[in-house]
VEXDREN-2710 file (C-alpha; in Angstrom, 1 decimal):
% VEXDREN-2710
k/r/px/py/pz
1/MET/6.7/-58.4/-83.7
2/ASN/3.0/-59.3/-84.5
3/PHE/0.6/-59.7/-81.6
4/ASN/-3.1/-60.5/-82.1
5/GLY/-3.0/-59.0/-85.5
6/ILE/-1.1/-55.8/-84.5
7/ASN/2.3/-55.2/-86.1
8/PHE/4.3/-53.5/-83.3
9/ASP/7.0/-52.6/-85.8
10/THR/4.7/-49.8/-87.0
11/TYR/2.5/-49.5/-83.9
12/PHE/3.5/-45.9/-83.0
13/ARG/2.8/-44.8/-86.6
14/ASN/-0.7/-46.2/-86.6
15/TYR/-1.9/-45.6/-83.0
16/PRO/-3.7/-43.5/-82.2
17/SER/-5.7/-42.9/-85.4
18/MET/-5.9/-39.4/-86.8
19/ASP/-9.0/-38.8/-84.7
20/GLY/-7.3/-40.0/-81.6
21/TYR/-8.5/-43.6/-81.2
22/PHE/-6.7/-46.7/-79.9
23/GLY/-9.1/-49.2/-81.3
24/LYS/-12.5/-48.1/-79.7
25/TYR/-10.8/-46.2/-76.9
26/GLY/-9.8/-42.5/-76.8
27/GLY/-11.4/-39.8/-78.9
28/CYS/-12.3/-36.3/-78.0
29/TYR/-15.6/-36.0/-76.1
30/ILE/-15.7/-32.4/-75.1
31/PRO/-17.9/-29.3/-75.6
32/ASP/-17.9/-27.6/-79.0
33/ASN/-16.3/-24.5/-77.7
34/LEU/-13.2/-26.6/-76.6
35/LYS/-12.9/-28.6/-79.8
36/LYS/-11.3/-25.7/-81.7
37/ALA/-8.8/-25.4/-78.8
38/MET/-7.9/-29.1/-79.0
39/GLU/-7.6/-28.9/-82.8
40/GLU/-5.2/-25.9/-82.3
41/ILE/-3.1/-28.0/-79.8
42/THR/-3.1/-31.0/-82.2
43/GLU/-2.0/-28.9/-85.2
44/ALA/0.7/-27.2/-83.1
45/TYR/2.0/-30.5/-81.7
46/PHE/2.2/-32.2/-85.1
47/THR/4.0/-29.2/-86.5
48/ILE/6.7/-28.9/-83.8
49/CYS/7.2/-32.6/-82.9
50/LYS/8.8/-33.0/-86.3
51/SER/10.8/-29.8/-86.0
52/SER/14.6/-30.3/-85.5
53/LYS/14.7/-27.0/-83.5
54/PHE/12.0/-28.3/-81.0
55/ILE/13.6/-31.7/-80.7
56/ALA/17.0/-30.2/-80.1
57/GLU/15.7/-27.8/-77.5
58/LEU/13.9/-30.6/-75.6
59/ARG/17.0/-32.8/-75.7
60/ARG/19.0/-30.0/-74.3
61/ILE/16.5/-29.4/-71.5
62/ARG/16.5/-33.1/-70.6
63/LYS/20.2/-33.2/-70.4
64/GLU/21.1/-29.9/-68.9
65/PHE/18.1/-29.2/-66.7
66/GLN/16.3/-32.5/-65.9
67/GLY/19.5/-34.5/-65.5
68/ARG/18.7/-37.2/-68.0
69/PRO/19.4/-39.9/-68.7
70/THR/18.3/-41.3/-65.3
71/PRO/20.2/-44.6/-64.4
72/VAL/19.1/-48.1/-64.1
73/SER/20.0/-49.7/-60.7
74/HIS/20.4/-53.3/-59.8
75/LEU/18.7/-54.2/-56.5
76/GLU/21.1/-56.8/-55.4
77/ARG/20.1/-57.3/-51.7
78/LEU/16.4/-57.2/-52.4
79/SER/16.9/-59.6/-55.3
80/ASN/18.8/-62.1/-53.1
81/SER/16.1/-62.0/-50.4
82/MET/13.5/-63.0/-53.1
83/GLY/15.4/-65.9/-54.6
84/ASN/17.2/-66.2/-57.9
85/VAL/15.4/-63.5/-59.9
86/GLN/17.3/-60.2/-60.3
87/LEU/15.4/-57.0/-59.8
88/TYR/16.3/-53.7/-61.5
89/VAL/14.8/-50.2/-61.3
90/LYS/14.7/-47.4/-63.8
91/ARG/15.4/-44.4/-61.5
92/GLU/12.8/-41.7/-62.4
93/ASP/13.1/-40.7/-58.8
94/LEU/16.4/-39.1/-59.8
95/ASN/14.7/-37.0/-62.6
96/HIS/14.6/-33.3/-61.6
97/THR/11.6/-32.7/-59.2
98/GLY/11.7/-36.3/-58.1
99/ALA/9.4/-38.1/-60.6
100/HIS/8.8/-38.9/-64.3
101/LYS/6.2/-36.1/-64.6
102/LEU/8.7/-33.4/-65.7
103/ASN/9.3/-35.4/-68.9
104/HIS/5.9/-34.4/-70.3
105/CYS/5.5/-31.1/-68.4
106/MET/8.6/-29.6/-70.1
107/GLY/7.3/-30.7/-73.4
108/GLU/3.8/-29.3/-72.8
109/ALA/5.2/-26.0/-71.5
110/LEU/7.5/-25.7/-74.5
111/LEU/4.5/-26.3/-76.7
112/ALA/2.5/-23.6/-74.8
113/LYS/5.4/-21.2/-75.4
114/TYR/5.4/-22.1/-79.1
115/MET/1.7/-21.4/-79.3
116/GLY/2.0/-18.0/-77.6
117/LYS/0.0/-19.0/-74.4
118/LYS/0.6/-17.1/-71.2
119/LYS/-0.6/-19.6/-68.7
120/VAL/-0.6/-23.4/-68.0
121/ILE/-3.2/-25.0/-65.8
122/ALA/-3.4/-28.6/-64.5
123/GLU/-4.8/-30.9/-61.9
124/THR/-2.7/-32.9/-59.5
125/GLY/-3.2/-35.8/-57.0
126/ALA/0.1/-36.7/-55.3
127/GLY/1.4/-33.3/-56.2
128/GLN/4.2/-34.5/-58.5
129/HIS/2.5/-33.4/-61.6
130/GLY/1.8/-30.0/-60.0
131/VAL/5.4/-29.6/-58.9
132/ALA/6.6/-30.6/-62.3
133/LEU/4.3/-28.2/-64.2
134/ALA/5.1/-25.4/-61.7
135/THR/8.8/-26.0/-62.4
136/ALA/8.2/-25.9/-66.2
137/ALA/6.2/-22.7/-65.9
138/ALA/9.0/-21.1/-63.9
139/TYR/11.6/-22.2/-66.4
140/PHE/9.6/-20.8/-69.4
141/GLY/8.2/-17.7/-67.6
142/LEU/4.5/-18.8/-67.7
143/GLU/1.7/-18.3/-65.2
144/CYS/0.6/-21.5/-63.5
145/ASP/-2.7/-22.6/-61.8
146/ILE/-2.8/-26.1/-60.1
147/TYR/-6.1/-27.6/-59.0
148/MET/-5.8/-30.0/-56.1
149/GLY/-8.4/-31.7/-53.9
150/SER/-8.3/-30.7/-50.2
151/VAL/-7.8/-34.3/-49.1
152/ASP/-4.7/-34.5/-51.2
153/ILE/-3.5/-31.1/-50.1
154/ALA/-3.5/-32.4/-46.5
155/LYS/-1.7/-35.6/-47.5
156/GLN/0.9/-34.0/-49.7
157/ALA/1.8/-30.8/-47.8
158/PRO/5.5/-30.9/-48.9
159/ASN/4.5/-30.8/-52.6
160/VAL/2.0/-28.1/-52.0
161/ALA/4.7/-26.0/-50.4
162/ARG/7.0/-26.7/-53.4
163/MET/4.4/-25.6/-55.9
164/LYS/3.9/-22.3/-54.0
165/ILE/7.6/-21.7/-53.7
166/LEU/7.9/-22.2/-57.5
167/GLY/5.3/-19.5/-58.0
168/ALA/2.2/-21.6/-58.8
169/ASN/-1.3/-20.7/-57.7
170/VAL/-2.6/-23.8/-55.9
171/VAL/-6.4/-23.9/-56.1
172/GLU/-8.1/-26.0/-53.5
173/VAL/-11.0/-28.2/-54.7
174/THR/-13.5/-28.8/-51.9
175/HIS/-16.4/-30.6/-53.6
176/GLY/-17.1/-34.4/-53.9
177/LEU/-14.4/-36.7/-52.5
178/LYS/-12.0/-33.8/-52.8
179/THR/-9.3/-35.9/-54.5
180/LEU/-8.0/-36.3/-58.1
181/LYS/-11.2/-36.8/-60.0
182/GLU/-12.6/-33.6/-58.6
183/ALA/-9.4/-31.8/-59.3
184/VAL/-9.6/-32.8/-63.0
185/ASP/-13.3/-31.6/-63.1
186/ALA/-12.3/-28.2/-61.7
187/ALA/-9.3/-27.8/-64.0
188/PHE/-11.4/-28.7/-67.1
189/GLU/-14.0/-26.1/-66.0
190/ALA/-11.3/-23.5/-65.6
191/TYR/-9.8/-24.4/-69.0
192/SER/-13.2/-24.0/-70.7
193/ARG/-13.2/-20.3/-69.5
194/GLU/-9.5/-19.5/-70.2
195/TYR/-8.5/-21.7/-73.3
196/LYS/-7.7/-18.7/-75.5
197/ASP/-4.8/-17.6/-73.2
198/CYS/-3.7/-20.9/-71.7
199/ILE/-3.1/-24.6/-72.3
200/TYR/-4.4/-27.4/-70.0
201/CYS/-1.4/-29.6/-69.4
202/ILE/-3.0/-32.9/-68.5
203/GLY/-1.1/-34.9/-65.9
204/SER/-1.3/-38.4/-67.4
205/ALA/-1.8/-40.3/-70.6
206/LEU/-5.5/-39.6/-70.7
207/GLY/-8.0/-36.9/-71.5
208/PRO/-9.2/-35.9/-75.0
209/HIS/-7.1/-36.3/-78.0
210/PRO/-4.2/-35.3/-78.5
211/PHE/-3.2/-35.6/-74.8
212/PRO/-2.9/-39.4/-74.5
213/MET/-0.6/-39.4/-77.5
214/MET/1.4/-36.4/-76.5
215/VAL/2.0/-37.6/-73.0
216/ARG/3.0/-41.0/-74.2
217/ASP/5.4/-39.5/-76.8
218/PHE/7.1/-37.2/-74.2
219/GLN/7.3/-40.0/-71.7
220/SER/8.7/-42.6/-74.2
221/VAL/12.2/-41.3/-73.2
222/VAL/11.9/-43.5/-70.1
223/GLY/11.4/-46.8/-72.0
224/ILE/13.9/-45.9/-74.7
225/GLU/16.6/-45.1/-72.1
226/ALA/15.8/-48.1/-69.9
227/ARG/16.0/-50.6/-72.8
228/GLU/19.3/-49.3/-73.9
229/GLN/20.7/-49.2/-70.4
230/PHE/19.5/-52.7/-69.5
231/MET/21.0/-54.2/-72.6
232/GLU/24.3/-52.4/-71.9
233/MET/24.3/-53.7/-68.3
234/THR/23.3/-57.3/-68.9
235/GLY/23.6/-58.0/-72.6
236/GLU/20.0/-59.1/-72.9
237/LEU/16.4/-57.9/-72.4
238/PRO/14.6/-58.2/-69.1
239/ASP/12.2/-61.1/-68.8
240/ALA/9.5/-58.8/-67.4
241/VAL/8.8/-55.1/-67.2
242/VAL/6.6/-53.7/-64.4
243/ALA/5.1/-50.2/-63.7
244/CYS/2.3/-48.8/-61.6
245/VAL/-0.8/-47.6/-63.4
246/GLY/-3.2/-44.9/-62.3
247/GLY/-3.9/-42.7/-65.3
248/GLY/-0.8/-44.4/-66.8
249/SER/1.9/-41.9/-67.9
250/ASN/4.9/-43.5/-66.3
251/ALA/3.7/-46.9/-67.4
252/MET/3.1/-45.9/-71.0
253/GLY/6.5/-44.2/-71.1
254/MET/8.2/-47.3/-69.8
255/PHE/6.2/-49.8/-71.8
256/SER/6.8/-47.9/-75.1
257/GLY/10.4/-49.1/-75.1
258/PHE/9.5/-52.8/-74.9
259/LEU/6.2/-53.3/-76.8
260/ASN/8.0/-54.7/-79.8
261/ASP/10.1/-57.1/-77.7
262/PRO/9.5/-60.7/-76.5
263/VAL/9.1/-59.3/-72.9
264/ASP/6.3/-59.8/-70.4
265/ILE/4.8/-56.5/-69.4
266/TYR/2.7/-55.8/-66.3
267/GLY/0.7/-52.7/-65.3
268/ILE/-0.1/-52.7/-61.6
269/GLU/-3.2/-51.0/-60.3
270/PRO/-4.1/-50.1/-56.7
271/LEU/-6.3/-52.7/-55.0
272/GLY/-6.3/-50.5/-51.9
273/ARG/-8.3/-52.0/-49.0
274/GLY/-10.0/-54.8/-51.2
275/GLU/-12.3/-55.7/-54.1
276/LYS/-15.4/-53.8/-52.9
277/LEU/-16.3/-50.8/-55.0
278/GLY/-15.0/-47.7/-53.3
279/ASP/-12.1/-49.5/-51.6
280/HIS/-9.8/-49.5/-54.6
281/ALA/-9.0/-47.7/-57.9
282/ALA/-8.3/-50.7/-60.1
283/SER/-10.3/-49.6/-63.2
284/LEU/-8.7/-51.8/-65.8
285/THR/-9.2/-54.9/-63.5
286/TYR/-12.8/-54.2/-62.4
287/GLY/-14.2/-51.5/-64.6
288/THR/-16.3/-51.3/-67.8
289/GLU/-16.2/-49.1/-70.9
290/GLY/-17.3/-45.5/-70.3
291/ILE/-16.6/-41.9/-71.1
292/MET/-15.3/-39.3/-68.6
293/HIS/-13.0/-36.2/-68.8
294/GLY/-13.2/-36.2/-72.6
295/PHE/-12.1/-39.7/-73.5
296/ASN/-13.5/-43.3/-73.8
297/SER/-11.8/-45.9/-71.8
298/ILE/-12.4/-48.4/-69.0
299/MET/-13.8/-46.9/-65.8
300/LEU/-15.2/-47.8/-62.4
301/LYS/-18.9/-46.9/-62.3
302/ASP/-21.5/-46.5/-59.5
303/GLU/-25.1/-47.9/-59.7
304/ASN/-26.1/-44.9/-61.9
305/GLY/-23.3/-45.4/-64.4
306/GLU/-21.4/-42.4/-63.1
307/PRO/-17.7/-42.4/-62.1
308/ALA/-17.5/-44.4/-58.9
309/PRO/-15.8/-43.3/-55.7
310/VAL/-12.3/-44.7/-55.5
311/TYR/-9.6/-45.1/-52.9
312/SER/-5.8/-45.7/-52.9
313/VAL/-3.1/-45.1/-50.3
314/ALA/-1.3/-43.4/-53.2
315/SER/-2.9/-40.0/-54.1
316/GLY/-1.5/-40.2/-57.6
317/LEU/-3.4/-43.5/-58.3
318/ASP/-6.9/-42.7/-57.0
319/TYR/-8.6/-42.1/-60.3
320/PRO/-11.7/-44.0/-61.6
321/SER/-10.4/-44.6/-65.1
322/SER/-7.1/-45.2/-67.0
323/GLY/-5.6/-43.9/-70.2
324/PRO/-7.2/-45.2/-73.4
325/GLU/-4.0/-46.8/-74.7
326/HIS/-3.8/-49.0/-71.6
327/ALA/-7.4/-50.1/-72.2
328/PHE/-6.5/-51.0/-75.8
329/LEU/-3.3/-52.9/-74.9
330/ARG/-5.3/-54.7/-72.2
331/ASP/-7.9/-55.9/-74.7
332/LEU/-5.1/-57.0/-77.1
333/GLY/-3.5/-59.0/-74.3
334/ARG/-0.1/-57.4/-74.9
335/ILE/0.0/-56.1/-71.4
336/LYS/-1.2/-57.9/-68.3
337/TYR/-2.9/-55.7/-65.7
338/ASP/-2.9/-56.9/-62.1
339/VAL/-3.1/-55.4/-58.6
340/ALA/-1.2/-54.7/-55.4
341/ASN/-3.0/-53.8/-52.2
342/ASP/-2.1/-51.2/-49.6
343/ASP/-0.5/-53.7/-47.2
344/GLU/1.8/-55.2/-49.9
345/THR/2.6/-51.7/-51.1
346/ILE/3.7/-50.3/-47.7
347/ASP/5.7/-53.5/-47.1
348/ALA/7.5/-52.9/-50.4
349/PHE/8.0/-49.2/-49.5
350/PHE/9.9/-50.2/-46.3
351/LYS/11.8/-53.1/-47.9
352/LEU/13.2/-51.0/-50.7
353/SER/14.1/-48.2/-48.3
354/ARG/15.9/-50.4/-45.8
355/MET/17.5/-52.9/-48.1
356/GLU/18.6/-50.6/-51.0
357/GLY/18.7/-47.1/-49.6
358/ILE/16.0/-45.9/-52.0
359/ILE/12.8/-44.3/-50.6
360/PRO/10.2/-44.8/-53.3
361/ALA/6.9/-42.9/-53.8
362/ILE/3.9/-44.9/-52.6
363/GLU/2.7/-45.0/-56.2
364/SER/5.9/-46.6/-57.4
365/SER/5.8/-49.0/-54.4
366/HIS/2.8/-50.7/-56.0
367/ALA/5.1/-51.8/-58.9
368/VAL/7.9/-52.9/-56.5
369/ALA/5.4/-54.9/-54.5
370/TYR/4.2/-56.8/-57.5
371/ALA/7.7/-57.4/-58.8
372/MET/8.6/-58.9/-55.4
373/LYS/5.6/-61.3/-55.8
374/LEU/6.5/-62.1/-59.4
375/ALA/10.1/-62.8/-58.4
376/LYS/9.0/-65.4/-56.0
377/LYS/7.0/-67.2/-58.7
378/MET/9.7/-67.1/-61.3
379/GLU/12.6/-69.6/-61.0
380/ARG/15.1/-67.4/-62.7
381/GLY/15.4/-64.3/-64.9
382/SER/15.2/-60.5/-64.4
383/ILE/12.5/-57.9/-63.8
384/LEU/12.9/-54.2/-64.7
385/ILE/10.7/-51.9/-62.6
386/CYS/9.8/-48.3/-63.4
387/LEU/10.5/-46.4/-60.1
388/SER/8.3/-43.5/-61.1
389/GLY/9.1/-41.2/-58.2
390/ARG/10.7/-40.7/-54.8
391/GLY/9.0/-40.8/-51.5
392/ASP/9.9/-37.5/-50.0
393/LYS/6.4/-36.2/-50.5
394/ASP/5.0/-39.2/-48.6
395/MET/7.1/-39.0/-45.4
396/ASP/4.6/-37.2/-43.2
397/TYR/1.8/-39.4/-44.3
398/ILE/3.8/-42.7/-43.8
399/ILE/5.0/-41.7/-40.3
400/GLU/1.5/-40.6/-39.3
401/HIS/-0.3/-43.7/-40.5
402/TYR/2.3/-46.4/-40.3
403/GLY/5.0/-45.2/-38.0
404/ILE/8.7/-46.0/-38.3
405/LYS/8.7/-49.8/-38.3
END
């Protein structure tokens, strides 16, 4: 399929470019002392990603340890309450550790093992990436440091406990807004000191090259499975595919399976409390081009051009930028990026829980909320949602702030 001059038959062969760009977005904007480390990671990845031994090992891990493939479920009762449009979810909540994050963490940890590294380090917001990387580190016998803002530590206590039980060292970040952006800052600073003995396993499809590409590639299993499963269930493609977008790893994984199909694709950002800067984290909707954390993309900026304060009810989405491939696909018009606010998201959280017996992560509830709105606009058809994670981690926060409705 050709779209605005891009041939999606060969898209994954051509993007990113050899120097890590998706059009003008991406790249590797990091200190000179880290460039060699990134080159080492890139060289190692391109070597092993074509290795039958590496591919076979990753497939075995996915099947025997992660429990893949995860199923696609038809949301019959929720669909009927919306009208004639049928809603389906790709159940990444049933992936081991409860979210899509383990898909790239096992790949990154396997890469670290191949490179002879002794430690993996990362940031986390909602804690799902931290839990996934702690799990991968335990599986491969690696040390693990997880950087997490103190605000998110308080919101996501169950995941903090899980990381510690798995043997990870959770490093509390207490500067700035004490959330995801600051956790990334701290993790990068630590990596700049320890890069010879460790690998920084970025938690989303962002950061300096080669991480946006690597995370997309490892997460593409979600979209590949979902497309095949949906075709087997229904005999046709969905009319629309929907996923939440913060940094963008679950969305890039899901969308990868459908970019070359005549399917509408929607990436849903957190509108939070409203359109005022500081009340949301919808960078692709309200941001402008800028560089942070080693890559060029679309970001929310303050009056000084620095990363702006952001907010979302979902800890995993409160980041002032998004992955460079999302910015590229937005500019192309291949993917439409829209928003869901806190109220819509929490309403979707309870509706999915009560009508289908599936408690979603608050992050994933943004996608469910938008799919519900979209279903009411469409006269007929089907929508496939990436349910990127389960809501166990959010229980205490939901009960404290919203009660049991």
